[in-house]
NUKETOR-111652 format. One record per atom (N, C-alpha, C, O): residue number from 0; atom name; residue in three letters; x, y, z. Coordinates in steps of 0.02 Angstrom, whole numbers. Layout:
# residues N
R   pos   site   code       c1       c2       c3
R   NUM     CA    ALA        X        Y        Z
...
This chain:
# residues 82
R   pos   site   code       c1       c2       c3
R     0      N    MET       42      -59        0
R     0     CA    MET        0        0        0
R     0      C    MET       44       62        0
R     0      O    MET       92       67       39
R     1      N    THR       29      108      -43
R     1     CA    THR       67      170      -48
R     1      C    THR       33      225       -7
R     1      O    THR      -28      234      -10
R     2      N    LYS       73      260       31
R     2     CA    LYS       49      318       69
R     2      C    LYS       85      379       43
R     2      O    LYS      136      373       10
R     3      N    TRP       59      438       56
R     3     CA    TRP       92      499       34
R     3      C    TRP       79      555       84
R     3      O    TRP       34      552      125
R     4      N    ASN      121      606       79
R     4     CA    ASN      110      670      114
R     4      C    ASN      152      723       80
R     4      O    ASN      192      709       35
R     5      N    TYR      141      785      100
R     5     CA    TYR      182      840       75
R     5      C    TYR      244      845      119
R     5      O    TYR      240      838      180
R     6      N    ARG      302      858       87
R     6     CA    ARG      364      867      124
R     6      C    ARG      404      924       95
R     6      O    ARG      401      938       35
R     7      N    VAL      441      958      138
R     7     CA    VAL      489     1009      115
R     7      C    VAL      550      971       89
R     7      O    VAL      576      926      121
R     8      N    VAL      573      992       29
R     8     CA    VAL      631      961       -2
R     8      C    VAL      684     1015      -15
R     8      O    VAL      669     1067      -45
R     9      N    ARG      745     1001        8
R     9     CA    ARG      801     1047       -5
R     9      C    ARG      836     1024      -68
R     9      O    ARG      851      965      -77
R    10      N    HIS      849     1073     -113
R    10     CA    HIS      885     1060     -175
R    10      C    HIS      949     1099     -175
R    10      O    HIS      953     1154     -147
R    11      N    ASN     1000     1071     -206
R    11     CA    ASN     1064     1105     -213
R    11      C    ASN     1082     1102     -287
R    11      O    ASN     1081     1048     -317
R    12      N    ARG     1099     1159     -316
R    12     CA    ARG     1114     1161     -387
R    12      C    ARG     1186     1143     -404
R    12      O    ARG     1210     1158     -458
R    13      N    GLY     1221     1110     -358
R    13     CA    GLY     1290     1091     -369
R    13      C    GLY     1339     1145     -348
R    13      O    GLY     1400     1137     -357
R    14      N    THR     1314     1199     -321
R    14     CA    THR     1355     1253     -294
R    14      C    THR     1333     1263     -223
R    14      O    THR     1301     1219     -193
R    15      N    ASP     1350     1320     -194
R    15     CA    ASP     1325     1335     -127
R    15      C    ASP     1253     1358     -127
R    15      O    ASP     1222     1367      -75
R    16      N    GLU     1225     1369     -186
R    16     CA    GLU     1157     1394     -192
R    16      C    GLU     1107     1337     -180
R    16      O    GLU     1110     1285     -214
R    17      N    GLU     1062     1346     -133
R    17     CA    GLU     1010     1297     -120
R    17      C    GLU      942     1330     -116
R    17      O    GLU      937     1390     -104
R    18      N    TYR      890     1290     -126
R    18     CA    TYR      822     1316     -120
R    18      C    TYR      778     1260      -95
R    18      O    TYR      797     1201      -95
R    19      N    PHE      718     1278      -72
R    19     CA    PHE      672     1231      -43
R    19      C    PHE      606     1232      -81
R    19      O    PHE      583     1284     -104
R    20      N    THR      575     1173      -88
R    20     CA    THR      509     1167     -118
R    20      C    THR      467     1120      -74
R    20      O    THR      493     1087      -29
R    21      N    ILE      403     1119      -87
R    21     CA    ILE      359     1070      -56
R    21      C    ILE      337     1023     -112
R    21      O    ILE      313     1045     -164
R    22      N    LYS      345      957     -100
R    22     CA    LYS      327      907     -150
R    22      C    LYS      282      854     -119
R    22      O    LYS      282      843      -59
R    23      N    GLU      244      822     -162
R    23     CA    GLU      207      762     -142
R    23      C    GLU      258      705     -140
R    23      O    GLU      292      692     -189
R    24      N    VAL      262      672      -82
R    24     CA    VAL      309      617      -74
R    24      C    VAL      269      553      -60
R    24      O    VAL      223      553      -19
R    25      N    TYR      286      500      -96
R    25     CA    TYR      251      436      -92
R    25      C    TYR      296      384      -60
R    25      O    TYR      355      379      -75
R    26      N    TYR      266      344      -15
R    26     CA    TYR      303      294       22
R    26      C    TYR      271      226        9
R    26      O    TYR      210      219       12
R    27      N    ASN      312      176       -4
R    27     CA    ASN      288      107       -3
R    27      C    ASN      340       65       34
R    27      O    ASN      387       93       63
R    28      N    GLU      333        1       33
R    28     CA    GLU      377      -43       71
R    28      C    GLU      450      -37       51
R    28      O    GLU      495      -46       92
R    29      N    ASN      463      -22      -13
R    29     CA    ASN      531      -26      -39
R    29      C    ASN      565       40      -51
R    29      O    ASN      627       43      -51
R    30      N    ASN      529       94      -61
R    30     CA    ASN      563      157      -77
R    30      C    ASN      519      218      -65
R    30      O    ASN      461      213      -45
R    31      N    ILE      550      275      -77
R    31     CA    ILE      516      340      -73
R    31      C    ILE      520      370     -143
R    31      O    ILE      574      372     -173
R    32      N    SER      464      392     -169
R    32     CA    SER      464      427     -233
R    32      C    SER      429      494     -223
R    32      O    SER      400      507     -171
R    33      N    TYR      431      536     -274
R    33     CA    TYR      404      603     -267
R    33      C    TYR      380      629     -334
R    33      O    TYR      401      606     -387
R    34      N    ALA      336      678     -331
R    34     CA    ALA      312      711     -392
R    34      C    ALA      366      757     -418
R    34      O    ALA      400      790     -378
R    35      N    ASP      375      760     -483
R    35     CA    ASP      427      802     -513
R    35      C    ASP      415      876     -500
R    35      O    ASP      462      914     -488
R    36      N    ARG      353      897     -501
R    36     CA    ARG      338      968     -492
R    36      C    ARG      325      984     -419
R    36      O    ARG      305      940     -380
R    37      N    SER      336     1046     -402
R    37     CA    SER      319     1069     -334
R    37      C    SER      243     1068     -325
R    37      O    SER      206     1076     -373
R    38      N    ALA      222     1058     -264
R    38     CA    ALA      151     1054     -249
R    38      C    ALA      117     1122     -258
R    38      O    ALA      146     1174     -243
R    39      N    THR       57     1120     -284
R    39     CA    THR       16     1180     -293
R    39      C    THR      -51     1167     -259
R    39      O    THR      -82     1115     -271
R    40      N    PRO      -75     1214     -218
R    40     CA    PRO     -139     1203     -186
R    40      C    PRO     -195     1195     -238
R    40      O    PRO     -195     1229     -289
R    41      N    PHE     -242     1150     -224
R    41     CA    PHE     -296     1137     -271
R    41      C    PHE     -359     1119     -233
R    41      O    PHE     -356     1088     -180
R    42      N    GLY     -416     1139     -260
R    42     CA    GLY     -480     1119     -233
R    42      C    GLY     -536     1138     -281
R    42      O    GLY     -531     1188     -316
R    43      N    THR     -588     1098     -281
R    43     CA    THR     -646     1115     -324
R    43      C    THR     -695     1161     -287
R    43      O    THR     -742     1187     -317
R    44      N    THR     -682     1170     -223
R    44     CA    THR     -720     1219     -183
R    44      C    THR     -670     1257     -139
R    44      O    THR     -613     1236     -132
R    45      N    ILE     -692     1312     -111
R    45     CA    ILE     -648     1350      -66
R    45      C    ILE     -629     1307       -6
R    45      O    ILE     -572     1309       18
R    46      N    GLU     -676     1267       20
R    46     CA    GLU     -661     1224       77
R    46      C    GLU     -608     1173       60
R    46      O    GLU     -562     1161      100
R    47      N    GLU     -612     1142        1
R    47     CA    GLU     -560     1095      -20
R    47      C    GLU     -493     1129      -28
R    47      O    GLU     -441     1101      -10
R    48      N    LEU     -493     1190      -53
R    48     CA    LEU     -431     1228      -61
R    48      C    LEU     -401     1243        8
R    48      O    LEU     -340     1237       17
R    49      N    LYS     -443     1261       56
R    49     CA    LYS     -419     1274      124
R    49      C    LYS     -388     1210      154
R    49      O    LYS     -335     1213      185
R    50      N    GLU     -421     1153      144
R    50     CA    GLU     -395     1090      171
R    50      C    GLU     -328     1073      139
R    50      O    GLU     -282     1050      174
R    51      N    ASP     -322     1084       73
R    51     CA    ASP     -259     1069       40
R    51      C    ASP     -204     1116       64
R    51      O    ASP     -147     1094       72
R    52      N    LEU     -220     1179       76
R    52     CA    LEU     -170     1225      104
R    52      C    LEU     -147     1203      173
R    52      O    LEU      -88     1210      189
R    53      N    GLN     -193     1177      213
R    53     CA    GLN     -174     1152      279
R    53      C    GLN     -127     1092      273
R    53      O    GLN      -79     1086      311
R    54      N    LEU     -141     1048      225
R    54     CA    LEU      -96      991      214
R    54      C    LEU      -27     1015      191
R    54      O    LEU       24      989      213
R    55      N    LEU      -26     1064      146
R    55     CA    LEU       38     1092      123
R    55      C    LEU       77     1122      181
R    55      O    LEU      137     1111      188
R    56      N    THR       43     1159      223
R    56     CA    THR       75     1191      281
R    56      C    THR      102     1139      329
R    56      O    THR      153     1151      362
R    57      N    SER       69     1082      334
R    57     CA    SER       92     1030      380
R    57      C    SER      162     1004      361
R    57      O    SER      197      975      402
R    58      N    ALA      182     1014      298
R    58     CA    ALA      249      992      276
R    58      C    ALA      303     1029      315
R    58      O    ALA      358     1002      325
R    59      N    LEU      288     1088      338
R    59     CA    LEU      337     1128      375
R    59      C    LEU      351     1100      444
R    59      O    LEU      400     1119      476
R    60      N    THR      310     1054      468
R    60     CA    THR      319     1024      535
R    60      C    THR      356      958      532
R    60      O    THR      375      930      584
R    61      N    ARG      368      932      472
R    61     CA    ARG      402      868      464
R    61      C    ARG      476      879      449
R    61      O    ARG      496      933      427
R    62      N    PRO      517      828      461
R    62     CA    PRO      588      835      444
R    62      C    PRO      598      850      369
R    62      O    PRO      560      826      327
R    63      N    ILE      648      890      354
R    63     CA    ILE      663      910      285
R    63      C    ILE      696      851      249
R    63      O    ILE      737      815      278
R    64      N    LEU      678      842      186
R    64     CA    LEU      710      792      144
R    64      C    LEU      760      827       98
R    64      O    LEU      748      882       74
R    65      N    ASP      817      795       87
R    65     CA    ASP      869      823       44
R    65      C    ASP      869      786      -22
R    65      O    ASP      873      724      -23
R    66      N    PHE      864      823      -78
R    66     CA    PHE      867      792     -144
R    66      C    PHE      939      778     -161
R    66      O    PHE      980      825     -165
R    67      N    GLN      956      715     -173
R    67     CA    GLN     1024      695     -191
R    67      C    GLN     1030      696     -267
R    67      O    GLN     1003      653     -301
R    68      N    ARG     1065      746     -294
R    68     CA    ARG     1070      754     -366
R    68      C    ARG     1097      693     -401
R    68      O    ARG     1071      672     -453
R    69      N    GLU     1149      663     -374
R    69     CA    GLU     1182      607     -407
R    69      C    GLU     1136      548     -416
R    69      O    GLU     1135      517     -469
R    70      N    SER     1098      531     -365
R    70     CA    SER     1055      472     -367
R    70      C    SER      982      487     -382
R    70      O    SER      944      442     -401
R    71      N    GLY      963      550     -375
R    71     CA    GLY      892      569     -385
R    71      C    GLY      848      547     -328
R    71      O    GLY      786      546     -335
R    72      N    LYS      878      529     -271
R    72     CA    LYS      839      505     -214
R    72      C    LYS      832      559     -161
R    72      O    LYS      868      609     -161
R    73      N    LEU      783      548     -117
R    73     CA    LEU      772      593      -60
R    73      C    LEU      799      560        2
R    73      O    LEU      788      501       14
R    74      N    MET      834      600       43
R    74     CA    MET      861      576      106
R    74      C    MET      839      625      161
R    74      O    MET      840      685      151
R    75      N    GLU      820      597      219
R    75     CA    GLU      800      641      274
R    75      C    GLU      862      674      304
R    75      O    GLU      912      641      317
R    76      N    LEU      858      739      315
R    76     CA    LEU      914      776      344
R    76      C    LEU      918      764      418
R    76      O    LEU      867      761      452
R    77      N    LYS      978      756      443
R    77     CA    LYS      989      752      515
R    77      C    LYS      991      823      543
R    77      O    LYS     1002      871      505
R    78      N    ASP      980      831      607
R    78     CA    ASP      976      897      639
R    78      C    ASP     1038      939      625
R    78      O    ASP     1032     1000      616
R    79      N    ASP     1097      909      623
R    79     CA    ASP     1158      948      612
R    79      C    ASP     1169      966      538
R    79      O    ASP     1218     1001      522
R    80      N    GLN     1126      944      493
R    80     CA    GLN     1131      959      422
R    80      C    GLN     1084     1015      400
R    80      O    GLN     1088     1039      343
R    81      N    LYS     1040     1036      445
R    81     CA    LYS      990     1086      427
R    81      C    LYS     1018     1155      427
R    81      O    LYS      982     1204      413
């Protein structure tokens, strides 16, 4: 069974320049995958849009994931790496 949530992802362009996005991250028994594009709030009603914004905001309370350019994988950052 695959589960998902929104997570903050740190990207590094191969220099000292880094930036952060929020992505949909999917979890199953064997790996972690993610949506290529950054998350965008969506809803067919204002209430659905509000709920999606709350889910997006909840990403800020979870540990940051680091995008590994070489492997294309996400790794959870340790406290001393933030």
